[in-house]
N, CA, C and O atoms as CSV, one atom per row, in Angstrom:
chain,resi,resn,atom,element,x,y,z
A,1,UNK,N,N,-2.426,17.857,-13.223
A,1,UNK,CA,C,-2.895,17.675,-12.113
A,1,UNK,C,C,-4.689,17.241,-12.187
A,1,UNK,O,O,-5.434,17.818,-12.978
A,2,UNK,N,N,-5.036,16.472,-11.515
A,2,UNK,CA,C,-6.658,16.107,-11.574
A,2,UNK,C,C,-7.272,16.629,-10.268
A,2,UNK,O,O,-6.903,16.152,-9.195
A,3,UNK,N,N,-8.062,17.453,-10.322
A,3,UNK,CA,C,-9.008,17.302,-8.846
A,3,UNK,C,C,-10.743,16.115,-8.777
A,3,UNK,O,O,-11.526,15.805,-9.675
A,4,UNK,N,N,-10.724,15.863,-7.680
A,4,UNK,CA,C,-11.783,14.839,-7.242
A,4,UNK,C,C,-12.808,15.206,-6.194
A,4,UNK,O,O,-12.420,14.916,-5.063
A,5,UNK,N,N,-13.736,15.637,-6.234
A,5,UNK,CA,C,-14.807,15.919,-5.504
A,5,UNK,C,C,-15.392,14.577,-4.934
A,5,UNK,O,O,-16.159,13.891,-5.609
A,6,UNK,N,N,-14.932,14.169,-3.446
A,6,UNK,CA,C,-15.878,12.863,-3.167
A,6,UNK,C,C,-16.471,13.207,-1.611
A,6,UNK,O,O,-16.063,14.161,-0.949
A,7,UNK,N,N,-17.388,12.363,-1.209
A,7,UNK,CA,C,-18.015,12.840,-0.071
A,7,UNK,C,C,-17.598,11.979,1.210
A,7,UNK,O,O,-17.587,10.790,0.890
A,8,UNK,N,N,-17.371,12.105,2.093
A,8,UNK,CA,C,-16.559,10.969,3.330
A,8,UNK,C,C,-16.886,9.576,3.369
A,8,UNK,O,O,-16.387,8.788,4.173
A,9,UNK,N,N,-17.881,9.228,2.336
A,9,UNK,CA,C,-18.280,7.789,2.478
A,9,UNK,C,C,-17.334,7.104,1.096
A,9,UNK,O,O,-16.808,6.016,0.863
A,10,UNK,N,N,-17.441,8.142,0.526
A,10,UNK,CA,C,-16.501,7.543,-0.986
A,10,UNK,C,C,-15.245,7.467,-0.507
A,10,UNK,O,O,-14.588,6.484,-0.850
A,11,UNK,N,N,-14.658,8.415,0.336
A,11,UNK,CA,C,-13.069,8.374,1.112
A,11,UNK,C,C,-12.840,6.854,1.632
A,11,UNK,O,O,-12.043,6.054,1.141
A,12,UNK,N,N,-14.108,6.524,3.234
A,12,UNK,CA,C,-13.575,5.751,3.361
A,12,UNK,C,C,-13.736,4.442,2.686
A,12,UNK,O,O,-13.289,3.361,3.071
A,13,UNK,N,N,-14.391,4.672,1.698
A,13,UNK,CA,C,-14.596,2.918,0.607
A,13,UNK,C,C,-13.359,2.922,-0.075
A,13,UNK,O,O,-12.877,1.825,-0.358
A,14,UNK,N,N,-12.735,3.989,-0.401
A,14,UNK,CA,C,-11.459,4.069,-0.979
A,14,UNK,C,C,-10.287,3.695,0.028
A,14,UNK,O,O,-9.583,2.716,-0.221
A,15,UNK,N,N,-10.101,4.366,1.015
A,15,UNK,CA,C,-9.503,4.067,1.953
A,15,UNK,C,C,-9.130,2.374,2.131
A,15,UNK,O,O,-8.012,1.864,2.063
A,16,UNK,N,N,-10.746,1.540,2.437
A,16,UNK,CA,C,-10.960,0.444,2.582
A,16,UNK,C,C,-10.132,-0.420,1.612
A,16,UNK,O,O,-9.361,-1.289,2.020
A,17,UNK,N,N,-10.327,-0.141,0.309
A,17,UNK,CA,C,-10.062,-0.830,-0.945
A,17,UNK,C,C,-8.284,-0.632,-0.638
A,17,UNK,O,O,-7.406,-1.475,-0.453
A,18,UNK,N,N,-8.251,0.678,-0.677
A,18,UNK,CA,C,-6.629,1.021,-0.681
A,18,UNK,C,C,-5.748,-0.443,0.410
A,18,UNK,O,O,-4.902,-1.237,-0.001
A,19,UNK,N,N,-6.180,-0.378,1.433
A,19,UNK,CA,C,-5.684,-0.885,2.573
A,19,UNK,C,C,-6.123,-2.198,2.305
A,19,UNK,O,O,-5.470,-3.016,2.952
A,20,UNK,N,N,-6.998,-2.700,1.582
A,20,UNK,CA,C,-7.160,-4.294,1.086
A,20,UNK,C,C,-5.827,-4.708,0.497
A,20,UNK,O,O,-5.218,-5.682,0.940
A,21,UNK,N,N,-5.409,-4.021,-0.430
A,21,UNK,CA,C,-4.923,-4.411,-1.730
A,21,UNK,C,C,-3.268,-4.127,-1.217
A,21,UNK,O,O,-2.327,-4.692,-1.774
A,22,UNK,N,N,-3.102,-3.224,-0.144
A,22,UNK,CA,C,-2.097,-3.327,0.555
A,22,UNK,C,C,-1.230,-4.201,1.068
A,22,UNK,O,O,-0.059,-4.513,0.851
A,23,UNK,N,N,-2.374,-4.632,2.056
A,23,UNK,CA,C,-2.510,-5.982,2.654
A,23,UNK,C,C,-2.036,-7.198,2.189
A,23,UNK,O,O,-1.278,-8.017,2.709
A,24,UNK,N,N,-2.577,-7.180,1.185
A,24,UNK,CA,C,-2.273,-8.701,0.241
A,24,UNK,C,C,-1.042,-8.321,-0.172
A,24,UNK,O,O,-0.281,-9.288,-0.197
A,25,UNK,N,N,-0.515,-7.262,-0.520
A,25,UNK,CA,C,0.731,-7.124,-1.242
A,25,UNK,C,C,1.675,-7.756,-0.517
A,25,UNK,O,O,2.467,-8.659,-0.790
A,26,UNK,N,N,1.333,-6.783,0.982
A,26,UNK,CA,C,2.525,-7.447,2.020
A,26,UNK,C,C,2.553,-8.816,2.348
A,26,UNK,O,O,3.581,-9.353,2.759
A,27,UNK,N,N,1.209,-9.572,2.152
A,27,UNK,CA,C,1.433,-10.971,2.667
A,27,UNK,C,C,2.248,-11.591,1.343
A,27,UNK,O,O,3.198,-12.336,1.583
A,28,UNK,N,N,1.853,-11.261,-0.249
A,28,UNK,CA,C,2.793,-11.749,-0.817
A,28,UNK,C,C,4.090,-11.644,-0.828
A,28,UNK,O,O,4.891,-12.460,-1.284
A,29,UNK,N,N,4.371,-10.327,-0.170
A,29,UNK,CA,C,5.937,-9.977,-0.132
A,29,UNK,C,C,6.653,-11.087,0.902
A,29,UNK,O,O,7.852,-11.350,0.803
A,30,UNK,N,N,6.192,-11.418,1.434
A,30,UNK,CA,C,6.427,-12.526,2.552
A,30,UNK,C,C,6.755,-14.151,2.132
A,30,UNK,O,O,7.214,-15.132,2.718
A,31,UNK,N,N,6.186,-13.808,0.608
A,31,UNK,CA,C,6.370,-15.539,0.108
A,31,UNK,C,C,7.366,-15.881,-0.613
A,31,UNK,O,O,7.632,-15.360,-1.696
A,32,UNK,N,N,8.176,-17.030,0.066
A,32,UNK,CA,C,9.261,-17.286,-0.738
A,32,UNK,C,C,9.358,-17.797,-2.155
A,32,UNK,O,O,10.431,-17.904,-2.751
A,33,UNK,N,N,8.103,-18.127,-2.696
A,33,UNK,CA,C,7.676,-18.636,-3.966
A,33,UNK,C,C,8.008,-17.870,-5.057
A,33,UNK,O,O,8.593,-18.247,-6.073
A,34,UNK,N,N,7.541,-16.613,-4.750
A,34,UNK,CA,C,7.170,-15.628,-5.557
A,34,UNK,C,C,8.880,-15.053,-5.987
A,34,UNK,O,O,9.596,-14.658,-5.066
A,35,UNK,N,N,9.365,-15.058,-7.308
A,35,UNK,CA,C,10.515,-14.695,-7.750
A,35,UNK,C,C,11.023,-13.064,-7.480
A,35,UNK,O,O,10.083,-12.285,-7.634
A,36,UNK,N,N,12.021,-12.553,-7.196
A,36,UNK,CA,C,12.643,-11.194,-6.935
A,36,UNK,C,C,11.945,-10.430,-7.810
A,36,UNK,O,O,10.971,-9.789,-7.416
A,37,UNK,N,N,12.372,-10.398,-9.171
A,37,UNK,CA,C,11.629,-9.516,-9.732
A,37,UNK,C,C,9.973,-9.260,-9.311
A,37,UNK,O,O,9.648,-8.228,-8.725
A,38,UNK,N,N,9.207,-10.068,-9.590
A,38,UNK,CA,C,8.088,-9.913,-9.507
A,38,UNK,C,C,7.784,-9.387,-8.344
A,38,UNK,O,O,6.829,-8.612,-8.282
A,39,UNK,N,N,8.639,-9.748,-7.040
A,39,UNK,CA,C,8.213,-8.851,-5.757
A,39,UNK,C,C,8.896,-7.417,-5.971
A,39,UNK,O,O,8.419,-6.688,-5.102
A,40,UNK,N,N,9.623,-6.847,-6.596
A,40,UNK,CA,C,9.999,-5.262,-7.479
A,40,UNK,C,C,8.880,-4.962,-7.740
A,40,UNK,O,O,8.406,-4.051,-7.060
A,41,UNK,N,N,8.226,-5.428,-8.541
A,41,UNK,CA,C,7.351,-4.950,-9.438
A,41,UNK,C,C,5.769,-4.837,-8.486
A,41,UNK,O,O,4.844,-4.132,-8.891
A,42,UNK,N,N,5.687,-5.642,-7.216
A,42,UNK,CA,C,4.547,-5.030,-6.031
A,42,UNK,C,C,5.003,-4.240,-5.157
A,42,UNK,O,O,4.241,-3.841,-4.277
A,43,UNK,N,N,6.365,-3.821,-5.191
A,43,UNK,CA,C,6.970,-3.234,-4.270
A,43,UNK,C,C,6.471,-2.154,-4.927
A,43,UNK,O,O,5.516,-1.508,-4.494
A,44,UNK,N,N,7.019,-1.917,-5.898
A,44,UNK,CA,C,6.083,-0.453,-7.147
A,44,UNK,C,C,5.017,-0.434,-6.906
A,44,UNK,O,O,4.447,0.636,-6.690
A,45,UNK,N,N,4.576,-1.256,-6.874
A,45,UNK,CA,C,3.016,-1.142,-6.820
A,45,UNK,C,C,2.504,-0.677,-5.413
A,45,UNK,O,O,1.586,0.133,-5.289
A,46,UNK,N,N,3.170,-1.252,-4.361
A,46,UNK,CA,C,2.687,-0.982,-3.078
A,46,UNK,C,C,3.139,0.832,-2.785
A,46,UNK,O,O,2.560,1.435,-1.882
A,47,UNK,N,N,4.135,1.495,-3.595
A,47,UNK,CA,C,4.468,2.623,-3.282
A,47,UNK,C,C,3.663,3.591,-3.760
A,47,UNK,O,O,3.464,4.654,-3.173
A,48,UNK,N,N,3.074,3.207,-5.050
A,48,UNK,CA,C,1.689,4.261,-5.764
A,48,UNK,C,C,0.774,3.836,-4.431
A,48,UNK,O,O,0.552,4.656,-3.539
A,49,UNK,N,N,0.377,2.759,-4.400
A,49,UNK,CA,C,-0.670,3.078,-3.533
A,49,UNK,C,C,-0.766,3.533,-2.214
A,49,UNK,O,O,-1.664,4.131,-1.621
A,50,UNK,N,N,0.316,3.141,-1.879
A,50,UNK,CA,C,0.709,4.217,-0.453
A,50,UNK,C,C,0.393,5.520,-0.351
A,50,UNK,O,O,-0.117,6.146,0.578
A,51,UNK,N,N,0.981,6.057,-2.071
A,51,UNK,CA,C,1.023,7.535,-2.333
A,51,UNK,C,C,-0.714,7.906,-1.845
A,51,UNK,O,O,-1.206,8.616,-0.969
A,52,UNK,N,N,-1.361,6.875,-3.085
A,52,UNK,CA,C,-2.553,7.344,-2.842
A,52,UNK,C,C,-3.329,7.447,-1.753
A,52,UNK,O,O,-4.221,8.293,-1.694
A,53,UNK,N,N,-3.004,6.359,-0.497
A,53,UNK,CA,C,-3.474,6.409,0.312
A,53,UNK,C,C,-3.101,7.411,1.626
A,53,UNK,O,O,-3.699,7.575,2.689
A,54,UNK,N,N,-1.976,7.954,1.146
A,54,UNK,CA,C,-1.847,8.745,2.084
A,54,UNK,C,C,-2.468,10.344,1.844
A,54,UNK,O,O,-2.358,11.395,2.476
A,55,UNK,N,N,-3.020,10.030,0.864
A,55,UNK,CA,C,-4.060,11.371,0.304
A,55,UNK,C,C,-5.669,11.055,0.780
A,55,UNK,O,O,-6.539,11.693,0.186
A,56,UNK,N,N,-6.019,10.245,1.661
A,56,UNK,CA,C,-7.013,9.878,2.025
A,56,UNK,C,C,-7.298,9.653,3.543
A,56,UNK,O,O,-8.323,9.845,4.197
A,57,UNK,N,N,-5.838,9.100,3.957
A,57,UNK,CA,C,-6.149,8.576,5.380
A,57,UNK,C,C,-5.486,9.242,6.416
A,57,UNK,O,O,-4.661,10.075,6.041
A,58,UNK,N,N,-5.614,9.109,7.489
A,58,UNK,CA,C,-5.014,10.183,8.956
A,58,UNK,C,C,-3.859,9.554,8.900
A,58,UNK,O,O,-3.632,8.429,8.455
A,59,UNK,N,N,-2.879,10.592,9.535
A,59,UNK,CA,C,-1.458,10.015,9.695
A,59,UNK,C,C,-1.414,9.088,10.585
A,59,UNK,O,O,-0.481,8.288,10.521
A,60,UNK,N,N,-2.234,8.983,11.451
A,60,UNK,CA,C,-2.142,7.519,12.336
A,60,UNK,C,C,-2.264,6.380,11.571
A,60,UNK,O,O,-1.423,5.490,11.691
A,61,UNK,N,N,-3.331,6.256,10.680
A,61,UNK,CA,C,-3.503,5.216,9.492
A,61,UNK,C,C,-2.284,4.976,8.959
A,61,UNK,O,O,-1.612,3.954,9.094
A,62,UNK,N,N,-1.960,6.191,8.202
A,62,UNK,CA,C,-0.497,5.858,7.187
A,62,UNK,C,C,0.983,5.166,7.987
A,62,UNK,O,O,1.915,4.594,7.421
A,63,UNK,N,N,0.833,5.417,9.334
A,63,UNK,CA,C,2.179,5.159,9.856
A,63,UNK,C,C,2.163,3.045,10.361
A,63,UNK,O,O,2.901,2.210,10.883
A,64,UNK,N,N,0.924,3.143,9.800
A,64,UNK,CA,C,0.802,1.263,10.015
A,64,UNK,C,C,0.975,0.812,9.031
A,64,UNK,O,O,1.371,-0.353,8.998
A,65,UNK,N,N,0.745,1.565,7.763
A,65,UNK,CA,C,1.328,0.926,6.374
A,65,UNK,C,C,2.672,1.634,5.956
A,65,UNK,O,O,3.063,1.459,4.802
A,66,UNK,N,N,3.231,2.232,6.609
A,66,UNK,CA,C,4.511,2.960,6.373
A,66,UNK,C,C,5.547,1.681,6.580
A,66,UNK,O,O,5.654,1.169,7.694
A,67,UNK,N,N,6.241,1.235,5.540
A,67,UNK,CA,C,7.453,0.252,5.417
A,67,UNK,C,C,8.879,1.449,5.535
A,67,UNK,O,O,9.056,2.547,5.007
A,68,UNK,N,N,9.592,0.746,6.338
A,68,UNK,CA,C,10.453,1.467,7.283
A,68,UNK,C,C,12.167,0.728,6.786
A,68,UNK,O,O,13.155,0.879,7.506
A,69,UNK,N,N,12.195,0.086,5.681
A,69,UNK,CA,C,13.300,-0.582,4.844
A,69,UNK,C,C,13.756,-1.702,5.138
A,69,UNK,O,O,12.759,-2.404,5.308
A,70,UNK,N,N,14.949,-2.504,5.359
A,70,UNK,CA,C,14.881,-3.600,5.436
A,70,UNK,C,C,14.370,-4.149,6.685
A,70,UNK,O,O,14.440,-5.375,6.768
A,71,UNK,N,N,13.933,-3.601,7.553
A,71,UNK,CA,C,13.298,-4.263,8.712
A,71,UNK,C,C,11.796,-4.969,8.175
A,71,UNK,O,O,11.286,-5.834,8.887
A,72,UNK,N,N,11.219,-4.611,7.070
A,72,UNK,CA,C,10.333,-4.618,6.799
A,72,UNK,C,C,9.939,-5.564,6.114
A,72,UNK,O,O,8.836,-6.109,6.062
A,73,UNK,N,N,11.114,-5.798,5.448
A,73,UNK,CA,C,11.084,-6.972,3.787
A,73,UNK,C,C,11.992,-8.343,4.616
A,73,UNK,O,O,12.887,-8.333,5.461
A,74,UNK,N,N,11.441,-9.183,4.078
A,74,UNK,CA,C,11.967,-10.467,3.815
A,74,UNK,C,C,13.633,-10.421,2.755
A,74,UNK,O,O,13.751,-10.094,1.574
A,75,UNK,N,N,14.921,-10.970,3.924
A,75,UNK,CA,C,15.764,-11.288,2.555
A,75,UNK,C,C,15.293,-12.055,1.495
A,75,UNK,O,O,14.418,-12.874,1.779
A,76,UNK,N,N,15.705,-11.977,0.215
A,76,UNK,CA,C,15.956,-13.023,-0.477
A,76,UNK,C,C,16.828,-12.664,-1.743
A,76,UNK,O,O,17.168,-13.548,-2.530
């Protein structure tokens, strides 16, 4: 386990970067041209980013990025 001391400004920057990356992944997951295996890797990356995001964001912000299952995923 690692510890990290960061100030409020750094927390906001980390939050912004993670949100931006998650938004990009969510956008790409809706693209039908991307192969299923690539989307699976993207979903795994999203899970990791969301885990990091939960550590710095408020519960309210986390709800916005929480995926709820098939409803949030396009069939493919």
